[in-house]
C-alpha positions as CSV (number, residue, x, y, z in Angstrom):
1,M,-84.1,-31.3,-9.3
2,S,-80.9,-30.4,-7.3
3,T,-79.4,-26.9,-7.2
4,T,-76.5,-28.1,-9.3
5,E,-78.8,-29.6,-11.9
6,D,-81.0,-26.4,-11.9
7,A,-77.9,-24.3,-12.5
8,I,-76.7,-26.5,-15.4
9,T,-80.2,-26.3,-17.0
10,R,-80.3,-22.5,-16.6
11,A,-76.8,-22.2,-18.1
12,A,-77.8,-24.4,-21.1
13,E,-80.9,-22.3,-21.6
14,D,-78.9,-19.1,-21.4
15,E,-76.4,-20.4,-24.0
16,R,-79.3,-21.3,-26.3
17,L,-80.7,-17.8,-25.9
18,I,-77.3,-16.2,-26.5
19,Q,-76.9,-18.1,-29.8
20,Q,-80.4,-17.0,-30.8
21,A,-79.7,-13.4,-30.0
22,V,-76.3,-13.5,-31.8
23,Q,-78.1,-14.7,-35.0
24,L,-80.6,-11.9,-34.7
25,Q,-77.8,-9.4,-34.1
26,Q,-75.9,-10.6,-37.2
27,T,-79.0,-10.2,-39.4
28,G,-79.6,-6.7,-38.1
29,D,-82.6,-7.4,-35.9
30,L,-81.2,-5.4,-33.0
31,P,-84.4,-4.8,-31.0
32,R,-85.2,-8.5,-30.7
33,A,-81.7,-9.4,-29.9
34,D,-81.6,-6.8,-27.2
35,L,-84.8,-8.1,-25.6
36,I,-83.1,-11.5,-25.3
37,Y,-80.0,-10.1,-23.7
38,Q,-82.2,-8.1,-21.2
39,H,-84.1,-11.3,-20.4
40,I,-80.9,-13.1,-19.6
41,L,-79.6,-10.2,-17.5
42,Q,-82.8,-9.9,-15.5
43,R,-82.3,-13.5,-14.4
44,N,-78.5,-13.2,-14.1
45,P,-77.1,-9.6,-13.9
46,R,-73.6,-11.0,-13.9
47,H,-73.8,-12.8,-17.2
48,G,-70.6,-11.6,-18.9
49,D,-71.4,-12.7,-22.4
50,A,-74.8,-11.1,-22.4
51,L,-73.2,-7.8,-21.1
52,N,-70.4,-8.0,-23.7
53,L,-72.8,-8.8,-26.6
54,R,-75.3,-6.2,-25.5
55,G,-72.4,-3.7,-25.6
56,L,-71.6,-4.7,-29.2
57,L,-75.3,-4.3,-30.0
58,A,-75.2,-0.8,-28.5
59,Y,-72.2,0.1,-30.7
60,Q,-74.1,-1.3,-33.8
61,A,-77.0,1.0,-32.8
62,G,-74.7,4.0,-32.7
63,K,-74.4,4.2,-28.9
64,A,-70.7,3.9,-28.4
65,D,-70.8,5.4,-24.9
66,S,-73.3,2.8,-23.8
67,A,-71.3,0.1,-25.4
68,L,-68.3,1.1,-23.4
69,T,-70.2,1.0,-20.1
70,L,-71.7,-2.5,-20.9
71,I,-68.3,-4.0,-21.9
72,K,-66.7,-2.6,-18.8
73,E,-69.4,-4.3,-16.7
74,A,-68.6,-7.6,-18.5
75,L,-64.9,-7.1,-17.7
76,K,-65.7,-6.7,-14.0
77,I,-66.9,-10.3,-14.1
78,S,-64.1,-11.7,-16.4
79,P,-61.2,-9.2,-16.3
80,K,-58.9,-11.5,-18.3
81,S,-61.3,-12.1,-21.2
82,G,-59.4,-11.4,-24.4
83,Q,-62.6,-11.1,-26.3
84,Y,-64.1,-8.5,-23.9
85,L,-60.9,-6.6,-23.9
86,A,-60.6,-6.6,-27.7
87,N,-64.2,-5.2,-27.9
88,L,-63.4,-2.6,-25.3
89,A,-60.3,-1.6,-27.2
90,F,-62.3,-1.3,-30.5
91,V,-64.9,1.0,-28.9
92,Q,-62.3,3.1,-27.2
93,D,-60.6,3.6,-30.5
94,V,-63.9,4.6,-32.1
95,L,-64.4,7.1,-29.3
96,G,-60.9,8.6,-30.0
97,D,-59.4,7.3,-26.8
98,M,-56.3,5.8,-28.5
99,I,-54.1,5.6,-25.5
100,N,-56.5,3.4,-23.6
101,A,-57.4,1.5,-26.7
102,E,-53.8,0.5,-27.3
103,H,-53.5,-0.6,-23.6
104,S,-56.7,-2.7,-24.0
105,F,-55.5,-4.2,-27.2
106,K,-52.2,-5.3,-25.7
107,L,-54.1,-6.9,-22.8
108,A,-56.5,-8.6,-25.1
109,L,-53.7,-10.1,-27.2
110,K,-51.9,-11.1,-24.0
111,Y,-54.8,-13.2,-22.9
112,K,-56.0,-14.3,-26.4
113,P,-52.9,-14.2,-28.7
114,D,-54.6,-16.0,-31.5
115,H,-57.4,-13.4,-31.9
116,A,-56.9,-12.4,-35.5
117,E,-59.6,-9.8,-35.5
118,A,-58.0,-8.1,-32.5
119,W,-54.6,-8.1,-34.3
120,N,-56.3,-6.5,-37.3
121,N,-58.0,-3.8,-35.3
122,Y,-54.8,-3.2,-33.3
123,A,-53.1,-2.7,-36.7
124,T,-55.6,-0.1,-37.8
125,L,-55.0,1.8,-34.5
126,L,-51.2,1.7,-35.0
127,Q,-51.8,3.0,-38.5
128,K,-53.7,5.9,-37.2
129,L,-50.8,6.6,-34.8
130,D,-48.5,6.6,-37.9
131,R,-46.5,3.6,-36.6
132,A,-46.4,1.9,-40.0
133,D,-43.8,-0.8,-39.1
134,E,-45.7,-1.9,-36.1
135,A,-49.0,-1.9,-38.0
136,E,-47.5,-4.0,-40.7
137,A,-46.3,-6.5,-38.2
138,A,-49.8,-6.6,-36.6
139,Y,-51.5,-7.2,-40.0
140,C,-49.0,-10.0,-40.8
141,T,-49.8,-11.6,-37.4
142,A,-53.6,-11.3,-38.1
143,I,-53.1,-13.1,-41.5
144,E,-50.8,-15.7,-39.9
145,K,-53.5,-16.4,-37.2
146,A,-56.3,-16.6,-39.8
147,P,-55.0,-17.1,-43.4
148,D,-58.5,-16.7,-44.8
149,Y,-59.3,-13.4,-43.0
150,I,-60.0,-11.2,-46.0
151,Q,-60.5,-7.9,-44.1
152,A,-56.9,-8.1,-42.7
153,Y,-55.5,-8.5,-46.3
154,F,-57.7,-5.6,-47.5
155,N,-56.7,-3.2,-44.6
156,F,-53.0,-4.2,-44.9
157,G,-53.0,-3.6,-48.6
158,A,-54.8,-0.3,-48.4
159,M,-52.2,0.9,-45.8
160,L,-49.4,-0.1,-48.1
161,I,-51.0,1.8,-51.0
162,N,-51.3,4.8,-48.7
163,Y,-47.6,4.6,-47.9
164,G,-46.6,4.1,-51.6
165,A,-45.4,0.5,-51.0
166,Y,-47.0,-0.7,-54.2
167,E,-45.0,-3.9,-54.7
168,K,-45.9,-5.2,-51.3
169,A,-49.5,-4.2,-51.8
170,I,-49.6,-6.1,-55.1
171,S,-48.4,-9.2,-53.3
172,I,-51.0,-8.8,-50.5
173,F,-53.9,-8.3,-52.9
174,N,-52.8,-11.2,-55.0
175,Q,-52.8,-13.4,-51.9
176,A,-56.3,-12.2,-51.0
177,L,-57.6,-12.9,-54.6
178,E,-56.5,-16.5,-54.3
179,L,-59.2,-16.7,-51.7
180,L,-61.8,-14.5,-53.4
181,P,-60.8,-14.3,-57.1
182,D,-63.9,-12.4,-58.3
183,N,-64.0,-9.8,-55.6
184,P,-64.3,-6.3,-57.3
185,D,-63.0,-4.4,-54.3
186,L,-59.8,-6.5,-54.1
187,L,-59.3,-6.3,-57.9
188,L,-59.8,-2.5,-57.8
189,H,-57.1,-2.2,-55.1
190,L,-54.8,-4.5,-57.0
191,G,-55.2,-2.3,-60.1
192,V,-54.5,0.8,-58.1
193,S,-51.3,-0.9,-56.7
194,Q,-50.2,-1.9,-60.2
195,Q,-50.9,1.6,-61.5
196,G,-49.0,3.2,-58.7
197,N,-46.1,0.8,-59.4
198,G,-46.1,1.9,-63.1
199,Q,-47.5,-1.4,-64.4
200,L,-50.1,0.4,-66.5
201,R,-50.9,-2.6,-68.8
202,D,-51.4,-4.9,-65.9
203,A,-53.6,-2.3,-64.2
204,A,-55.7,-1.9,-67.3
205,K,-56.2,-5.7,-67.5
206,T,-57.2,-5.8,-63.8
207,Y,-59.8,-3.0,-64.3
208,E,-61.1,-4.8,-67.4
209,E,-61.6,-7.9,-65.2
210,I,-63.8,-5.9,-62.9
211,L,-66.0,-4.8,-65.8
212,K,-66.5,-8.5,-66.6
213,I,-67.9,-9.0,-63.1
214,V,-69.6,-5.6,-62.6
215,P,-70.3,-4.1,-66.0
216,E,-69.8,-0.4,-66.2
217,N,-68.3,-0.2,-62.7
218,P,-67.6,3.6,-62.4
219,L,-64.4,3.2,-60.3
220,A,-62.9,0.8,-62.8
221,L,-63.9,3.1,-65.7
222,I,-62.4,6.1,-63.9
223,N,-59.1,4.3,-63.4
224,L,-59.1,3.0,-67.0
225,A,-59.5,6.7,-68.0
226,S,-56.4,7.5,-65.9
227,V,-54.4,4.7,-67.4
228,A,-55.4,5.7,-71.0
229,F,-54.5,9.4,-70.2
230,A,-51.0,8.3,-68.8
231,E,-50.5,6.4,-72.1
232,D,-51.5,9.4,-74.2
233,R,-54.6,7.6,-75.4
234,F,-56.8,10.7,-75.0
235,E,-59.8,9.6,-77.0
236,D,-59.9,6.4,-75.0
237,A,-59.6,8.4,-71.8
238,K,-62.5,10.6,-72.9
239,D,-64.6,7.6,-73.6
240,F,-63.9,5.8,-70.3
241,A,-64.6,9.1,-68.4
242,K,-67.9,9.5,-70.2
243,R,-69.0,6.0,-69.4
244,A,-68.1,6.5,-65.8
245,I,-70.2,9.7,-65.7
246,A,-73.1,7.9,-67.2
247,E,-73.0,5.5,-64.3
248,D,-72.2,8.1,-61.6
249,P,-72.9,11.7,-62.7
250,E,-71.9,13.1,-59.3
251,N,-68.3,11.7,-59.4
252,A,-65.9,14.6,-59.5
253,S,-62.9,12.3,-60.4
254,A,-64.7,11.2,-63.5
255,W,-65.4,14.8,-64.5
256,N,-61.8,15.7,-63.8
257,N,-60.6,12.9,-66.0
258,L,-62.9,14.1,-68.8
259,G,-61.6,17.6,-68.4
260,N,-58.0,16.3,-68.7
261,A,-58.9,14.4,-71.9
262,Y,-60.6,17.3,-73.5
263,L,-57.7,19.6,-72.6
264,S,-55.2,17.3,-74.2
265,L,-57.4,17.1,-77.3
266,D,-57.5,20.9,-77.5
267,E,-61.3,20.8,-76.9
268,F,-61.1,23.8,-74.7
269,E,-64.8,24.7,-74.3
270,L,-65.6,21.2,-73.3
271,A,-62.6,21.0,-70.9
272,K,-63.8,24.2,-69.3
273,S,-67.3,22.8,-68.8
274,A,-66.0,19.5,-67.4
275,Y,-63.7,21.3,-64.9
276,G,-66.5,23.6,-64.0
277,R,-68.6,20.6,-63.0
278,V,-65.7,19.4,-60.8
279,V,-65.8,22.7,-58.9
280,E,-69.6,22.5,-58.6
281,L,-69.3,19.1,-57.0
282,V,-66.2,19.8,-54.9
283,P,-65.9,23.6,-54.4
284,E,-62.5,23.3,-52.6
285,E,-61.1,22.1,-55.9
286,A,-61.5,25.7,-57.3
287,G,-58.0,26.7,-56.1
288,V,-56.4,23.6,-57.5
289,L,-58.0,24.1,-60.9
290,A,-57.6,27.9,-61.0
291,D,-54.4,27.9,-63.1
292,I,-55.8,25.3,-65.6
293,L,-59.0,27.3,-66.0
294,T,-57.0,30.5,-66.6
295,E,-54.9,28.7,-69.2
296,I,-58.1,27.5,-70.9
297,E,-59.5,31.1,-70.9
298,L,-56.3,32.4,-72.6
299,K,-56.5,29.7,-75.3
300,L,-60.1,30.5,-76.0
301,K,-59.2,34.1,-76.7
302,V,-56.7,33.1,-79.3
């Protein structure tokens, strides 16, 4: 066999091994995947894909510093690889090195402008930097490049909720739900957007849709309690909060909703007990609830 043929055979074998390792990595079998990458690198220490993927594996294993080192080694071999640069940027961001992460993302997108995941991750970085307009543009680009990329819709919508842009968030989550109509997380965030936008009836219907998919989902029940309370349906609010607590007894929001309902129904002892449970679960809420608890004590003395 000629040298050229031998090289082609080795390259084909390496590619087969890479695919095998990636499958193992995706299923969480990191030790076996790592052994394959090591095997490839023993034979060819300058195998960029093996170095890059081993770097991602190190990140998955909670070793971000090692991941950074390995991906940088891969970039010494292919300095213009958009994929390697995007992975470098992601790890730099995780490590809090946002200045270098931004620089790496820009290079990654220069060399691989259609990389939807990189646009999404770049958007999350811009969001951390409180550059909302740029983050919005990056999320829109991610969705444009990959219209079925659910994570980009989810992150974009969550950012819009955070900034109070509820109408835009409703539009984004509705688009995502066209792709995954029965996704409870998307429905939950749609409901939160509708509720924030004052569309209480629409929000309630959305939360009820979640309960058809995941019966007694505590987050849906908590939000249904909030909607009922906002509509002065205090008995309904109490019932929803109790159901949420039955599913998730350690959820402070559910106990807080129950306290609000009891207080509005003049059931002061029960309100005091519910708020007390909130403070037990989240001690820093003691200051927030101090005035309410004082008011309850005064009413109990009457």
